C-alpha positions as CSV (number, residue, x, y, z in Angstrom):
1,M,-186.0,-3.3,-69.1
2,R,-187.3,-5.9,-71.4
3,P,-188.9,-8.9,-70.6
4,I,-186.9,-12.3,-70.1
5,R,-187.7,-13.8,-73.8
6,I,-188.1,-17.7,-74.2
7,A,-188.5,-19.3,-77.6
8,L,-190.7,-22.5,-77.3
9,T,-191.1,-25.3,-79.5
10,K,-194.0,-24.8,-80.9
11,G,-196.1,-28.0,-80.8
12,R,-195.8,-30.7,-77.8
13,L,-193.2,-29.6,-75.9
14,E,-194.8,-25.9,-75.9
15,K,-198.1,-27.8,-74.3
16,D,-196.1,-29.2,-72.3
17,T,-194.3,-26.1,-71.5
18,V,-196.9,-24.5,-71.0
19,A,-198.1,-26.8,-68.5
20,V,-195.2,-26.3,-66.7
21,F,-195.5,-22.5,-66.6
22,E,-199.7,-23.0,-65.0
23,K,-197.8,-25.7,-62.7
24,L,-196.3,-22.7,-61.0
25,G,-198.7,-20.2,-61.5
26,Y,-198.0,-18.0,-63.9
27,D,-200.5,-16.3,-65.7
28,C,-201.1,-18.1,-69.0
29,N,-204.6,-17.3,-71.0
30,E,-202.9,-15.4,-74.1
31,L,-200.6,-18.6,-74.5
32,I,-203.3,-20.6,-74.3
33,N,-205.6,-19.0,-76.2
34,K,-202.8,-18.0,-79.2
35,G,-204.8,-17.4,-81.3
36,R,-202.3,-17.2,-84.7
37,K,-200.0,-14.8,-82.6
38,L,-196.4,-16.0,-82.5
39,I,-194.9,-13.5,-79.5
40,L,-196.9,-13.6,-76.5
41,Q,-196.8,-12.6,-73.0
42,I,-196.8,-14.0,-69.8
43,P,-197.6,-10.3,-68.2
44,D,-197.3,-11.3,-64.1
45,R,-194.0,-12.4,-64.3
46,N,-192.3,-9.6,-67.3
47,I,-192.0,-12.9,-69.7
48,E,-192.4,-13.1,-73.5
49,V,-192.6,-16.2,-75.7
50,V,-191.6,-16.9,-78.5
51,L,-193.2,-19.5,-80.4
52,A,-191.0,-21.0,-83.4
53,K,-189.9,-24.1,-85.1
54,A,-187.2,-26.8,-83.5
55,A,-184.4,-25.7,-85.4
56,D,-185.3,-21.9,-85.1
57,V,-184.8,-21.7,-81.0
58,I,-181.6,-22.6,-80.8
59,T,-180.5,-19.9,-83.5
60,Y,-183.2,-17.7,-81.6
61,V,-181.3,-18.4,-78.8
62,E,-178.2,-18.7,-80.0
63,H,-177.7,-15.4,-81.8
64,G,-179.7,-13.9,-78.3
65,V,-182.7,-12.7,-79.6
66,C,-184.1,-14.9,-77.0
67,D,-182.8,-15.4,-73.5
68,L,-183.8,-19.4,-73.0
69,G,-184.7,-21.3,-75.3
70,V,-187.2,-25.0,-74.7
71,V,-185.7,-27.3,-78.0
72,G,-185.7,-31.5,-78.2
73,K,-182.5,-33.1,-77.4
74,D,-182.6,-34.2,-81.2
75,T,-182.2,-30.3,-82.3
76,I,-179.3,-30.1,-80.4
77,M,-177.8,-33.3,-81.3
78,E,-178.6,-32.8,-85.2
79,H,-177.4,-28.4,-85.4
80,G,-175.1,-28.3,-82.1
81,G,-175.2,-24.6,-81.4
82,S,-173.0,-21.8,-78.8
83,F,-175.7,-22.1,-75.9
84,F,-175.6,-23.6,-72.6
85,E,-178.2,-26.7,-72.4
86,V,-178.6,-25.9,-68.8
87,A,-181.5,-28.3,-68.2
88,D,-182.9,-31.6,-68.8
89,L,-186.5,-30.9,-68.8
90,G,-187.9,-34.9,-68.4
91,F,-190.8,-34.2,-71.2
92,G,-190.9,-34.9,-74.8
93,R,-189.4,-38.6,-74.0
94,C,-188.5,-41.0,-77.4
95,K,-185.6,-42.0,-78.5
96,F,-182.9,-42.6,-81.9
97,A,-182.9,-45.8,-82.9
98,L,-181.0,-48.3,-85.7
99,A,-184.5,-49.4,-87.5
100,V,-183.8,-52.8,-90.1
101,K,-186.3,-55.0,-92.2
102,K,-187.9,-57.5,-89.6
103,G,-185.4,-60.8,-89.5
104,S,-182.5,-59.0,-91.2
105,D,-178.4,-58.6,-89.6
106,F,-177.9,-55.3,-90.4
107,Y,-173.4,-55.7,-89.4
108,S,-173.2,-58.9,-92.2
109,G,-171.1,-58.4,-95.2
110,Y,-168.5,-56.5,-95.9
111,N,-170.1,-54.4,-97.8
112,I,-171.0,-50.6,-96.3
113,K,-173.6,-50.0,-95.6
114,T,-176.0,-47.2,-96.9
115,I,-178.5,-45.4,-93.8
116,A,-181.6,-43.3,-95.1
117,T,-182.5,-40.9,-91.7
118,K,-183.9,-36.7,-91.6
119,Y,-180.7,-36.0,-88.9
120,P,-177.4,-36.7,-90.8
121,N,-175.2,-35.8,-88.9
122,V,-176.8,-37.8,-86.0
123,A,-176.1,-41.4,-88.2
124,R,-173.2,-39.5,-89.0
125,E,-171.3,-39.2,-85.5
126,Y,-173.3,-42.5,-84.0
127,F,-171.0,-44.6,-86.6
128,A,-168.1,-42.8,-86.8
129,E,-168.0,-44.1,-83.0
130,K,-168.2,-47.9,-83.9
131,G,-165.5,-47.1,-86.1
132,M,-167.7,-47.8,-89.5
133,D,-167.9,-46.2,-93.3
134,I,-171.4,-45.6,-94.1
135,E,-173.6,-43.6,-97.1
136,I,-176.3,-41.5,-95.4
137,I,-179.0,-40.6,-97.7
138,K,-180.8,-37.6,-96.7
139,I,-184.8,-37.8,-96.0
140,E,-187.3,-35.6,-95.8
141,G,-190.7,-37.6,-95.4
142,S,-191.6,-41.2,-94.3
143,V,-188.0,-42.2,-93.9
144,E,-189.9,-45.7,-93.2
145,L,-189.8,-46.2,-97.1
146,A,-186.2,-46.4,-97.5
147,P,-185.4,-50.0,-96.2
148,L,-188.7,-51.0,-98.5
149,V,-188.2,-50.2,-101.7
150,G,-184.6,-51.0,-101.3
151,L,-182.7,-47.1,-101.5
152,S,-181.2,-48.0,-97.8
153,D,-179.8,-50.7,-95.4
154,G,-181.7,-49.4,-92.0
155,I,-182.3,-45.7,-90.8
156,V,-181.9,-44.0,-87.8
157,D,-184.9,-42.3,-86.8
158,I,-186.7,-41.0,-84.2
159,V,-189.0,-43.9,-82.3
160,E,-192.1,-43.2,-79.6
161,T,-193.8,-46.2,-79.6
162,G,-192.6,-48.4,-82.3
163,T,-196.0,-49.1,-83.7
164,T,-195.1,-47.4,-87.2
165,L,-191.6,-49.1,-87.6
166,K,-193.9,-52.8,-86.7
167,E,-196.2,-51.7,-89.5
168,N,-193.9,-51.5,-92.1
169,G,-192.1,-54.1,-91.9
170,L,-189.7,-52.9,-89.2
171,E,-187.7,-53.3,-86.1
172,V,-185.6,-51.5,-84.0
173,A,-181.6,-52.6,-83.8
174,E,-180.1,-50.5,-81.7
175,D,-180.9,-47.7,-79.5
176,V,-178.9,-44.9,-80.7
177,A,-179.7,-42.2,-78.0
178,Y,-182.1,-40.7,-75.7
179,I,-183.9,-37.4,-76.2
180,S,-186.3,-35.5,-74.4
181,A,-186.7,-31.4,-73.7
182,R,-183.7,-28.8,-73.1
183,L,-183.4,-25.8,-71.2
184,I,-181.7,-23.9,-72.9
185,V,-179.7,-20.0,-72.3
186,N,-177.7,-17.6,-74.4
187,T,-174.2,-17.4,-73.2
188,A,-174.0,-13.7,-72.9
189,S,-177.7,-13.5,-71.4
190,L,-176.9,-15.9,-68.8
191,K,-173.9,-13.2,-67.6
192,L,-176.1,-10.3,-68.3
193,R,-179.3,-11.2,-66.7
194,K,-178.1,-13.6,-64.2
195,E,-180.2,-12.8,-61.4
196,E,-183.4,-12.5,-63.0
197,L,-182.2,-16.1,-65.4
198,E,-181.6,-18.2,-62.3
199,P,-184.8,-18.1,-60.0
200,L,-186.2,-18.6,-64.1
201,I,-184.2,-21.6,-64.4
202,D,-185.0,-23.3,-60.8
203,A,-188.6,-23.2,-61.2
204,I,-189.1,-24.5,-64.7
205,Q,-187.0,-26.9,-63.6
206,Q,-188.5,-27.8,-60.1
207,G,-192.5,-27.6,-62.2
208,S,-191.1,-30.1,-64.5
209,A,-190.7,-32.5,-62.3
210,R,-192.7,-35.4,-62.0
């Protein structure tokens, strides 16, 4: 039987997940000394690890080429998908926030507000729940620039410490949603490989508990 395949989001979530595996006593030598490899083995547990960008983790799990994935709740909220979200792993904590120029009142006036963001679906849903019509401008780079140059009334972005906002004359007006790493599983895999996956899911949950 092929190894259980788990997709990890490259970067910090990858490192935090590998730390969980180490805590569980798994052989992580290949994960730690990976070089440029993108598919890695945990030989003592019949697990294969695939390293990918966040949105691609969802794609691989959704299409069943990976059984499990570790991805931020921000990516899940923005991209959605057909899979089971089975655990909040607790690491990678941050939040989505609405930020504006310091001292400005986002909700004053009657004009349609403009939001710049890398996460248009998250922003659209948030303001739809408030019953507000907004104009969304998709930004790929430093979203903090948009209010400073007059492109938008505010931004919806991921905030960790808030330092970048303060340094650019912005402040958090409202928290939108709290984010952390989540463990997701392919729907078919959970049925077909239930006896293998459930103990692994339980172990990852326990290993991630702080």
